[in-house]
C-alpha positions as CSV (number, residue, x, y, z in Angstrom):
1,M,-50.4,13.9,-22.1
2,G,-51.2,10.7,-20.0
3,Q,-49.8,8.5,-22.8
4,L,-46.6,10.5,-22.9
5,F,-46.1,10.1,-19.2
6,I,-46.6,6.3,-19.5
7,H,-44.1,6.1,-22.4
8,V,-41.5,8.1,-20.5
9,L,-42.0,6.0,-17.4
10,L,-41.7,2.7,-19.4
11,L,-38.6,4.0,-21.0
12,W,-37.0,4.8,-17.7
13,L,-38.0,1.4,-16.3
14,L,-36.5,-0.3,-19.3
15,L,-33.2,1.7,-19.0
16,Y,-33.0,0.9,-15.3
17,L,-33.5,-2.9,-15.9
18,V,-30.9,-3.0,-18.8
19,T,-28.2,-1.1,-16.8
20,G,-28.9,-3.0,-13.6
21,C,-28.3,-6.4,-15.1
22,R,-24.8,-6.1,-16.3
23,E,-22.1,-8.2,-14.7
24,K,-20.3,-6.8,-11.7
25,E,-16.6,-6.0,-12.1
26,T,-14.2,-7.9,-9.9
27,A,-11.3,-6.1,-8.2
28,N,-7.8,-7.2,-9.0
29,I,-6.5,-8.7,-5.8
30,L,-2.8,-8.8,-5.2
31,P,-1.4,-12.1,-4.2
32,A,-0.5,-12.5,-0.5
33,P,3.2,-11.8,0.1
34,K,5.4,-14.8,0.7
35,E,7.1,-15.2,4.0
36,E,10.6,-14.8,2.4
37,D,9.5,-11.4,0.9
38,P,10.5,-8.3,2.8
39,M,7.7,-6.5,4.8
40,M,9.3,-3.2,4.1
41,S,12.0,-1.8,1.8
42,A,13.5,1.7,1.6
43,L,16.0,3.6,-0.4
44,A,18.4,6.4,0.7
45,I,17.6,6.1,4.4
46,D,18.9,8.5,7.1
47,V,17.9,7.5,10.7
48,L,18.7,9.5,13.9
49,F,18.7,7.8,17.2
50,S,18.1,10.1,20.2
51,D,17.4,10.0,23.9
52,S,15.7,12.8,25.8
53,G,16.0,15.1,22.7
54,R,19.8,14.5,22.4
55,I,21.1,12.8,19.2
56,E,23.2,9.7,20.1
57,A,23.7,8.1,16.6
58,R,23.0,8.5,12.9
59,L,22.6,5.6,10.5
60,T,22.7,6.1,6.7
61,S,22.4,3.5,3.9
62,T,21.5,3.4,0.2
63,S,19.0,0.6,0.7
64,M,17.3,-1.5,3.5
65,K,14.9,-4.4,3.6
66,K,13.0,-5.4,6.8
67,Y,11.8,-8.9,7.2
68,T,9.4,-10.3,9.9
69,G,8.5,-13.7,11.0
70,E,10.6,-16.4,12.5
71,L,13.9,-14.8,11.2
72,A,13.0,-11.2,11.8
73,R,15.9,-9.0,10.6
74,M,16.9,-5.9,8.7
75,E,19.2,-6.3,5.7
76,F,21.5,-3.6,4.3
77,Q,22.6,-5.2,1.1
78,K,25.0,-2.4,0.1
79,G,26.2,-1.8,3.7
80,F,25.5,1.1,6.1
81,H,27.4,3.9,7.9
82,V,26.9,4.7,11.6
83,I,28.1,7.8,13.4
84,L,28.1,7.8,17.2
85,Y,27.9,11.1,19.1
86,D,29.0,11.7,22.7
């Protein structure tokens, strides 16, 4: 019985050493975004502007791109529609 315990222990030690020595996998890292790339983009947007719980305007568009940096801007390449409320 003592020899069986030693054989099992050696087998576990061998398995531990074999599985612990494999190469570590590296994560796929996405390239850093370029400054000219949009920080955010959206499709089919519908934005409500309100003040004190009262809707003042509604903006809709099929697509929007938001840029940051030196030339921060929002682009609506296919145009937008604004409704102003009294």
